C-alpha positions in Angstrom: 82.0 113.8 83.7 84.6 115.0 86.2 87.6 117.1 86.7 89.9 114.7 84.7 87.6 114.4 81.7 89.3 115.3 78.4 86.6 115.9 75.8 87.1 114.4 72.4 87.2 116.7 69.3 83.7 118.0 68.3 83.8 116.0 65.0 84.7 112.7 66.7 81.1 111.4 66.9 82.2 107.8 67.7 84.3 109.0 70.6 81.4 111.1 71.9 79.1 108.0 71.6 81.6 106.1 73.8 81.7 108.9 76.4 77.9 108.8 76.4 77.9 105.1 77.0 80.3 105.5 79.9 78.2 108.2 81.4 75.0 106.2 81.1 76.8 103.4 83.0 78.0 105.6 85.8 81.7 106.0 84.8 83.1 109.4 85.7 86.5 111.0 85.6 86.7 112.3 89.1 90.1 110.9 90.1 93.4 110.2 88.2 92.9 106.6 89.2 89.4 106.5 87.7 90.7 108.0 84.5 93.5 105.5 84.3 91.1 102.6 85.1 88.8 103.7 82.3 91.6 104.0 79.8 93.3 100.7 80.8 90.3 98.4 81.3 87.3 99.9 79.5 88.8 101.6 76.5 92.0 99.6 76.2 93.1 101.2 72.9 93.4 104.7 71.5 90.5 104.1 69.1 88.2 101.5 70.6 85.1 100.2 68.9 81.8 101.0 70.4 80.7 97.3 70.5 83.9 96.3 72.4 83.5 99.1 75.0 79.8 98.0 75.5 80.9 94.4 76.1 83.6 95.5 78.6 81.3 97.8 80.5 78.7 95.0 80.9 81.4 92.6 82.2 83.3 94.9 84.6 82.2 95.3 88.3 80.4 98.5 89.0 82.9 99.7 91.7 86.6 99.3 91.7 89.5 100.8 93.6 90.3 104.4 92.8 87.2 104.8 90.7 84.1 106.7 91.6 81.0 105.2 90.0 77.7 106.9 90.5 74.3 105.5 89.6 72.7 107.2 86.7 
């Protein structure tokens, strides 16, 4: 997931599902800008709902400034 990836606690299955969704869509935490972008525009809250994250991932462009996106 990248050098700036902070794994959720082991028991936080919902957060791990969100991280899996991000990984499947090519989002990685390789830069501080990428981490900030994901938190600000994809997750948006401290405890996002999976359905909301899925909607945002499908609407956002695949490449943005300061974000490294790789095809899965």
